C-alpha positions as a Markdown table, in Angstrom:
| # | Residue | x | y | z |
|---|---|---|---|---|
| 1 | Met | 132.7 | 103.9 | 151.7 |
| 2 | Ser | 131.5 | 104.9 | 155.1 |
| 3 | Val | 133.0 | 108.4 | 155.2 |
| 4 | Asp | 130.3 | 111.0 | 155.6 |
| 5 | Arg | 130.6 | 113.8 | 152.9 |
| 6 | Ser | 127.4 | 115.7 | 153.7 |
| 7 | Thr | 129.4 | 118.7 | 155.0 |
| 8 | Ala | 130.3 | 121.6 | 152.8 |
| 9 | Gly | 134.0 | 121.2 | 152.6 |
| 10 | Ala | 133.8 | 117.6 | 151.2 |
| 11 | Ser | 130.7 | 117.9 | 149.1 |
| 12 | Gly | 132.7 | 117.8 | 145.8 |
| 13 | Thr | 134.7 | 114.8 | 146.8 |
| 14 | Ala | 136.7 | 108.7 | 144.5 |
| 15 | Ser | 151.6 | 91.5 | 128.6 |
| 16 | Gly | 150.6 | 95.0 | 127.8 |
| 17 | Met | 148.8 | 94.4 | 131.1 |
| 18 | Thr | 150.7 | 93.2 | 134.2 |
| 19 | Ser | 150.1 | 90.4 | 136.8 |
| 20 | Gly | 146.6 | 89.4 | 135.7 |
| 21 | Met | 145.2 | 92.9 | 135.7 |
| 22 | Thr | 142.9 | 92.3 | 132.8 |
| 23 | Ser | 141.4 | 89.2 | 134.2 |
| 24 | Gly | 140.9 | 91.0 | 137.5 |
| 25 | Met | 139.0 | 93.7 | 135.7 |
| 26 | Thr | 136.9 | 91.4 | 133.6 |
| 27 | Ser | 135.9 | 88.6 | 136.1 |
| 28 | Gly | 132.3 | 88.9 | 136.9 |
| 29 | Val | 131.4 | 90.7 | 133.7 |
| 30 | Ala | 131.9 | 87.9 | 131.2 |
| 31 | Asp | 128.8 | 88.8 | 129.3 |
| 32 | Ser | 130.2 | 92.2 | 128.3 |
| 33 | Pro | 131.3 | 92.2 | 124.6 |
| 34 | Ala | 134.1 | 94.6 | 125.5 |
| 35 | Thr | 135.5 | 92.4 | 128.2 |
| 36 | Arg | 135.3 | 89.3 | 126.0 |
| 37 | Leu | 137.3 | 91.2 | 123.4 |
| 38 | Gln | 139.9 | 92.3 | 125.9 |
| 39 | Ala | 140.3 | 88.7 | 127.1 |
| 40 | Leu | 141.0 | 87.7 | 123.4 |
| 41 | Phe | 144.0 | 90.0 | 123.3 |
| 42 | Glu | 145.5 | 88.9 | 126.6 |
| 43 | Gly | 148.9 | 87.2 | 126.3 |
| 44 | His | 149.7 | 88.5 | 122.9 |
| 45 | Arg | 152.7 | 90.8 | 122.2 |
| 46 | Leu | 151.1 | 93.5 | 120.0 |
| 47 | Thr | 152.9 | 96.2 | 118.1 |
| 48 | Pro | 151.8 | 99.9 | 118.6 |
| 49 | Thr | 149.7 | 99.7 | 115.4 |
| 50 | Gln | 148.1 | 96.4 | 116.6 |
| 51 | Arg | 147.4 | 97.9 | 120.0 |
| 52 | Arg | 145.6 | 100.8 | 118.3 |
| 53 | Ile | 143.4 | 98.3 | 116.4 |
| 54 | Ala | 142.7 | 96.4 | 119.6 |
| 55 | His | 141.8 | 99.6 | 121.4 |
| 56 | Ser | 139.4 | 100.6 | 118.6 |
| 57 | Met | 137.8 | 97.2 | 118.7 |
| 58 | Val | 137.2 | 97.3 | 122.5 |
| 59 | Arg | 135.7 | 100.8 | 122.1 |
| 60 | Arg | 133.3 | 99.6 | 119.4 |
| 61 | Ala | 132.8 | 96.0 | 120.7 |
| 62 | Ala | 129.2 | 95.8 | 119.7 |
| 63 | Asp | 129.9 | 96.7 | 116.1 |
| 64 | Val | 133.2 | 94.9 | 115.4 |
| 65 | Pro | 131.7 | 91.4 | 114.5 |
| 66 | Phe | 129.9 | 93.2 | 111.7 |
| 67 | Leu | 132.8 | 95.2 | 110.3 |
| 68 | Ser | 134.8 | 94.4 | 107.2 |
| 69 | Ser | 138.6 | 94.6 | 107.4 |
| 70 | Val | 138.4 | 97.9 | 105.4 |
| 71 | Glu | 135.9 | 99.4 | 107.8 |
| 72 | Leu | 137.9 | 98.3 | 110.9 |
| 73 | Ala | 141.0 | 99.8 | 109.3 |
| 74 | Glu | 139.2 | 103.1 | 108.8 |
| 75 | Leu | 137.9 | 103.0 | 112.4 |
| 76 | Ala | 141.4 | 102.5 | 113.8 |
| 77 | Gly | 143.1 | 104.8 | 111.3 |
| 78 | Val | 145.5 | 102.1 | 110.0 |
| 79 | Ser | 145.9 | 100.3 | 106.7 |
| 80 | Gln | 143.8 | 97.2 | 105.7 |
| 81 | Pro | 146.9 | 95.0 | 105.6 |
| 82 | Ser | 147.6 | 96.0 | 109.2 |
| 83 | Val | 144.2 | 94.6 | 110.1 |
| 84 | Thr | 145.1 | 91.3 | 108.4 |
| 85 | Arg | 148.5 | 91.1 | 110.2 |
| 86 | Phe | 146.7 | 91.8 | 113.4 |
| 87 | Ala | 144.4 | 88.9 | 112.9 |
| 88 | Val | 147.3 | 86.6 | 112.1 |
| 89 | Ala | 149.1 | 87.8 | 115.3 |
| 90 | Leu | 146.1 | 86.7 | 117.3 |
| 91 | Gly | 146.5 | 83.2 | 115.7 |
| 92 | Phe | 143.9 | 83.3 | 113.0 |
| 93 | Asp | 144.3 | 82.6 | 109.3 |
| 94 | Gly | 143.1 | 86.1 | 108.4 |
| 95 | Tyr | 140.6 | 88.7 | 109.2 |
| 96 | Pro | 137.5 | 86.6 | 108.0 |
| 97 | Ala | 138.5 | 83.9 | 110.5 |
| 98 | Leu | 138.8 | 86.5 | 113.3 |
| 99 | Arg | 135.4 | 88.0 | 112.4 |
| 100 | Lys | 133.8 | 84.6 | 112.4 |
| 101 | His | 135.3 | 83.9 | 115.8 |
| 102 | Leu | 134.0 | 87.3 | 117.1 |
| 103 | Arg | 130.5 | 86.6 | 116.0 |
| 104 | Glu | 130.6 | 83.4 | 118.1 |
| 105 | Val | 132.2 | 84.8 | 121.3 |
| 106 | Val | 130.9 | 88.3 | 121.1 |
| 107 | Pro | 127.2 | 87.9 | 120.2 |
| 108 | Ala | 125.8 | 91.4 | 120.0 |
| 109 | Glu | 123.5 | 93.3 | 117.8 |
| 110 | Pro | 124.9 | 96.2 | 115.9 |
| 111 | Ala | 124.8 | 99.5 | 117.8 |
| 112 | Ala | 121.8 | 101.6 | 117.2 |
| 113 | Glu | 122.1 | 104.2 | 114.4 |
| 114 | Ala | 122.8 | 107.7 | 115.6 |
| 115 | Gly | 119.6 | 108.8 | 113.7 |
| 116 | Thr | 119.1 | 112.5 | 113.8 |
| 117 | Tyr | 121.7 | 113.2 | 116.5 |
| 118 | Asn | 123.9 | 116.1 | 115.7 |
| 119 | Glu | 127.7 | 115.9 | 116.2 |
| 120 | Tyr | 127.5 | 117.3 | 119.7 |
| 121 | Gln | 124.8 | 114.8 | 120.7 |
| 122 | Gln | 126.8 | 112.0 | 119.2 |
| 123 | Ala | 129.8 | 113.0 | 121.3 |
| 124 | Val | 127.6 | 112.8 | 124.4 |
| 125 | Glu | 126.2 | 109.4 | 123.5 |
| 126 | Ala | 129.7 | 108.1 | 122.9 |
| 127 | Glu | 130.7 | 109.3 | 126.4 |
| 128 | Ile | 127.6 | 107.6 | 127.9 |
| 129 | Glu | 128.8 | 104.4 | 126.2 |
| 130 | Asn | 132.3 | 104.9 | 127.7 |
| 131 | Leu | 130.7 | 105.2 | 131.2 |
| 132 | Arg | 128.6 | 102.1 | 130.6 |
| 133 | His | 131.8 | 100.2 | 129.8 |
| 134 | Leu | 133.5 | 101.5 | 132.9 |
| 135 | Ala | 130.5 | 100.4 | 135.0 |
| 136 | Glu | 130.9 | 96.9 | 133.5 |
| 137 | Leu | 134.6 | 96.8 | 134.5 |
| 138 | Leu | 133.8 | 98.0 | 138.0 |
| 139 | Ala | 131.4 | 95.0 | 138.5 |
| 140 | Asp | 134.6 | 93.4 | 139.9 |
| 141 | Pro | 135.8 | 96.0 | 142.5 |
| 142 | Arg | 138.9 | 94.1 | 143.4 |
| 143 | Pro | 141.4 | 95.9 | 141.2 |
| 144 | Val | 140.3 | 99.4 | 142.3 |
| 145 | Gln | 140.3 | 98.2 | 145.9 |
| 146 | Lys | 143.8 | 96.9 | 145.5 |
| 147 | Ala | 144.8 | 100.2 | 144.0 |
| 148 | Gly | 143.3 | 102.0 | 147.0 |
| 149 | Arg | 145.4 | 99.9 | 149.4 |
| 150 | Ile | 148.6 | 100.5 | 147.4 |
| 151 | Leu | 148.0 | 104.3 | 147.2 |
| 152 | Ala | 146.9 | 104.7 | 150.9 |
| 153 | Ala | 150.1 | 102.9 | 152.1 |
| 154 | Ser | 152.4 | 105.3 | 150.2 |
| 155 | Arg | 153.7 | 108.2 | 152.3 |
| 156 | Pro | 154.2 | 110.5 | 150.4 |
| 157 | Leu | 152.0 | 109.7 | 147.4 |
| 158 | Pro | 153.2 | 111.2 | 144.1 |
| 159 | Val | 150.5 | 111.8 | 141.5 |
| 160 | Leu | 151.6 | 112.2 | 137.9 |
| 161 | Gly | 149.7 | 113.7 | 135.0 |
| 162 | Leu | 151.2 | 115.7 | 132.1 |
| 163 | Arg | 149.7 | 117.7 | 129.2 |
| 164 | Ala | 146.1 | 116.4 | 128.6 |
| 165 | Ala | 146.2 | 114.4 | 131.8 |
| 166 | Ala | 147.4 | 117.2 | 134.0 |
| 167 | Ser | 143.8 | 118.2 | 135.0 |
| 168 | Gln | 143.0 | 114.7 | 136.0 |
| 169 | Ala | 146.1 | 114.5 | 138.2 |
| 170 | Tyr | 145.3 | 117.9 | 139.7 |
| 171 | Gly | 141.7 | 117.0 | 140.5 |
| 172 | Phe | 142.7 | 113.7 | 142.2 |
| 173 | Ala | 145.5 | 115.3 | 144.2 |
| 174 | Tyr | 143.3 | 118.2 | 145.3 |
| 175 | Phe | 140.8 | 115.9 | 146.9 |
| 176 | Ala | 143.3 | 113.2 | 148.1 |
| 177 | Ala | 145.2 | 115.9 | 150.1 |
| 178 | Lys | 142.1 | 116.3 | 152.3 |
| 179 | Val | 142.4 | 112.7 | 153.6 |
| 180 | His | 146.0 | 111.7 | 152.8 |
| 181 | Pro | 148.8 | 113.3 | 154.8 |
| 182 | Asp | 151.3 | 113.9 | 152.0 |
| 183 | Val | 150.2 | 114.1 | 148.3 |
| 184 | Arg | 152.7 | 115.4 | 145.8 |
| 185 | Leu | 151.4 | 116.6 | 142.5 |
| 186 | Leu | 153.6 | 116.1 | 139.4 |
| 187 | Asn | 151.8 | 117.9 | 136.6 |
| 188 | Glu | 154.7 | 119.8 | 135.0 |
| 189 | Gly | 157.4 | 118.0 | 133.0 |
| 190 | Gly | 161.0 | 119.0 | 132.5 |
| 191 | Thr | 164.3 | 118.0 | 133.9 |
| 192 | Met | 163.1 | 118.4 | 137.5 |
| 193 | Ile | 160.6 | 115.6 | 137.5 |
| 194 | His | 163.1 | 112.8 | 138.2 |
| 195 | Asp | 164.5 | 114.9 | 141.0 |
| 196 | Arg | 161.0 | 115.1 | 142.5 |
| 197 | Ile | 160.5 | 111.3 | 142.2 |
| 198 | Asp | 163.9 | 110.8 | 144.0 |
| 199 | Ala | 162.8 | 113.2 | 146.7 |
| 200 | Ala | 159.5 | 111.3 | 147.2 |
| 201 | Val | 161.4 | 107.9 | 147.4 |
| 202 | Arg | 163.8 | 109.3 | 150.0 |
| 203 | Ala | 160.8 | 110.5 | 152.0 |
| 204 | Gly | 159.4 | 107.0 | 152.0 |
| 205 | Ala | 157.1 | 106.8 | 148.9 |
| 206 | Ser | 156.2 | 103.2 | 147.9 |
| 207 | Ala | 153.9 | 103.9 | 145.0 |
| 208 | Leu | 153.0 | 106.4 | 142.3 |
| 209 | Leu | 149.6 | 107.1 | 140.7 |
| 210 | Cys | 149.7 | 108.1 | 137.0 |
| 211 | Phe | 146.9 | 109.5 | 134.8 |
| 212 | Ala | 147.8 | 108.9 | 131.2 |
| 213 | Leu | 145.7 | 110.1 | 128.2 |
| 214 | Pro | 146.3 | 110.4 | 124.5 |
| 215 | Arg | 148.3 | 111.7 | 122.9 |
| 216 | His | 150.7 | 109.9 | 125.3 |
| 217 | Pro | 153.7 | 112.1 | 125.9 |
| 218 | Arg | 157.1 | 110.3 | 125.7 |
| 219 | Glu | 158.0 | 112.0 | 128.9 |
| 220 | Val | 155.3 | 110.2 | 130.8 |
| 221 | Val | 156.6 | 106.8 | 129.6 |
| 222 | Asp | 160.1 | 107.8 | 130.5 |
| 223 | Thr | 159.0 | 109.0 | 133.9 |
| 224 | Leu | 157.2 | 105.8 | 134.7 |
| 225 | Ala | 160.2 | 103.8 | 133.6 |
| 226 | Tyr | 162.3 | 105.9 | 136.0 |
| 227 | Ala | 159.8 | 105.5 | 138.8 |
| 228 | Lys | 159.9 | 101.7 | 138.4 |
| 229 | Asp | 163.7 | 101.7 | 138.5 |
| 230 | Ala | 163.4 | 103.8 | 141.7 |
| 231 | Gly | 161.4 | 101.0 | 143.3 |
| 232 | Leu | 157.9 | 102.5 | 143.1 |
| 233 | Ser | 154.8 | 100.5 | 142.4 |
| 234 | Val | 152.9 | 102.2 | 139.6 |
| 235 | Val | 149.1 | 102.4 | 139.5 |
| 236 | Thr | 147.9 | 103.9 | 136.2 |
| 237 | Val | 144.6 | 105.2 | 134.9 |
| 238 | Ala | 144.8 | 105.1 | 131.1 |
| 239 | Asp | 142.5 | 105.3 | 128.2 |
| 240 | Ser | 143.2 | 101.7 | 127.2 |
| 241 | Ala | 144.7 | 98.5 | 128.5 |
| 242 | Phe | 147.0 | 98.7 | 125.4 |
| 243 | Ala | 148.3 | 102.3 | 126.0 |
| 244 | Pro | 152.1 | 102.7 | 125.8 |
| 245 | Val | 152.3 | 103.1 | 129.6 |
| 246 | Ala | 150.9 | 99.6 | 130.2 |
| 247 | Arg | 154.3 | 97.9 | 130.3 |
| 248 | Phe | 155.5 | 100.2 | 133.1 |
| 249 | Ser | 152.4 | 99.8 | 135.2 |
| 250 | Asp | 152.0 | 97.3 | 138.0 |
| 251 | Leu | 148.2 | 97.9 | 138.0 |
| 252 | Leu | 146.4 | 99.5 | 135.0 |
| 253 | Leu | 142.8 | 100.7 | 135.3 |
| 254 | Pro | 141.4 | 101.4 | 131.8 |
| 255 | Ala | 138.8 | 104.1 | 131.1 |
| 256 | Ala | 138.1 | 105.1 | 127.5 |
| 257 | Val | 138.1 | 108.7 | 126.2 |
| 258 | Gly | 135.7 | 110.1 | 123.7 |
| 259 | Thr | 137.2 | 111.0 | 120.3 |
| 260 | Gly | 134.1 | 112.5 | 118.5 |
| 261 | Leu | 135.1 | 116.1 | 118.9 |
| 262 | Ala | 138.2 | 118.1 | 117.9 |
| 263 | Phe | 139.6 | 117.5 | 121.4 |
| 264 | Asp | 139.3 | 114.2 | 123.3 |
| 265 | Thr | 136.8 | 114.1 | 126.2 |
| 266 | Ala | 137.7 | 112.3 | 129.4 |
| 267 | Cys | 134.6 | 111.8 | 131.5 |
| 268 | Ala | 135.3 | 108.1 | 132.2 |
| 269 | Pro | 138.9 | 108.7 | 133.4 |
| 270 | Met | 137.7 | 111.5 | 135.6 |
| 271 | Leu | 135.0 | 109.3 | 137.2 |
| 272 | Leu | 137.5 | 106.5 | 137.6 |
| 273 | Gly | 139.7 | 108.9 | 139.5 |
| 274 | Arg | 136.9 | 109.7 | 141.9 |
| 275 | Val | 136.2 | 106.0 | 142.4 |
| 276 | Leu | 139.9 | 105.6 | 143.2 |
| 277 | Leu | 139.5 | 108.4 | 145.8 |
| 278 | Glu | 136.7 | 106.4 | 147.4 |
| 279 | Ala | 138.9 | 103.3 | 147.6 |
| 280 | Leu | 141.7 | 105.4 | 149.0 |
| 281 | Cys | 139.4 | 106.7 | 151.8 |
| 282 | Asp | 138.4 | 103.2 | 152.6 |
| 283 | Asp | 142.0 | 102.3 | 153.4 |
| 284 | Leu | 142.8 | 105.5 | 155.4 |
| 285 | Pro | 141.3 | 105.0 | 158.9 |
| 286 | Asp | 141.5 | 108.6 | 159.8 |
| 287 | Ala | 139.8 | 109.9 | 156.6 |
| 288 | Gln | 136.6 | 110.9 | 158.3 |
| 289 | Ala | 138.5 | 112.8 | 161.0 |
| 290 | Arg | 140.5 | 114.6 | 158.4 |
| 291 | Leu | 137.4 | 115.6 | 156.5 |
| 292 | Glu | 135.7 | 116.9 | 159.6 |
| 293 | Glu | 138.8 | 118.9 | 160.5 |
| 294 | Phe | 138.9 | 120.4 | 157.1 |
| 295 | Asp | 135.2 | 121.4 | 157.3 |
| 296 | Ala | 135.7 | 123.0 | 160.7 |
| 297 | Asn | 138.6 | 125.0 | 159.4 |
| 298 | Ala | 136.7 | 126.0 | 156.2 |
| 299 | Ala | 133.8 | 127.2 | 158.3 |
| 300 | Ala | 136.0 | 129.2 | 160.6 |
| 301 | Arg | 137.6 | 130.9 | 157.6 |
| 302 | Gly | 134.4 | 131.4 | 155.7 |
| 303 | Leu | 135.9 | 129.5 | 152.8 |
| 304 | Phe | 132.7 | 128.6 | 151.1 |
| 305 | Val | 129.6 | 130.7 | 150.4 |
| 306 | Glu | 127.3 | 127.8 | 151.1 |
C-alpha cells in the first residue's frame, strides 16, 4: 500500500466455501497444519454439527492428530458418535482411520503445555495463535486483494455487522469512509435493514461487506440471503470457513475468534478488517488525496490534540 498515513488524521487507519475460496486462501501455505486440515474438508457437505467439529479441528490443528474421539468431542462440544459420523462423512471407516490419516498429512508436534499460565494469559496465547494462523492464510494475498477490488468498485458500499460483529463493522466503516465516497453502515437489525439494502442497490451498490461472528444471528443469515437475491456480491469476514454465512458469501475470509474467556475475543477478525482496508485503499486511486483532505480539515478544526 503506497498511501502515506503519517499525518494525524489517518494515524489510526486495512461448498461451505464458494468458487475456490479455500484453495485461494491456502495456496502458498501448504505446510500449515490448519490449511491442510481445511483442504481435507473441501467439497464435503457438512451438517452444522460437523462444521462445528471441523472448525474446532482447524483451530487446534497441531493437537488434533493426537486426540481421541472423546477428546475431540469434548473440544467441539458434541457427542462422541457425532465425531464418528463426521469421520464417515469425510470418507473414512471411522475416527481411528481419520486420525491415522491426519498423522500422515498433518505432521506436527503436540502444542506446548500452558504450564503456569493463568486463564488470562492462556486467552492471550490463544489469540496469538489465531493471529499466527491468519498470517499463514495471508501468505497468499490474492483473496484479500480480490475483496479489495470488489469493495472499491461498489458505490455505495454497505457494511453489515450485527450484535457481536457490530463493532467490527463500525470500525471498518469509520476508516473506509475516509477514502471511499459512500460507505453505509448496517449495524442495527430490524425490519428496516432490507429497505436499506434496497436503497443501496438503487443507488448503484454492487457488493456488500459483512462481518459475522458467533453466535451467528439468524438475521445476519437472512440479510445475506436477501442481499444475494438483490444482486449484490457478498464479501464476508467470519470466524470460520464453515460458519453459517458461508453459503451466502461469494468470498469468505476466515479469522478465528478466541473462546477462552466468558465472552469471545476477536483480535484476528479486527486485524483482517484492517488488512481489507489496506486492499480497499490500493484500489481507490484517490485514496491519498482524500486522506490529505481529511487531515487538512481536521487540522483546521482542531479535531485532534496531537
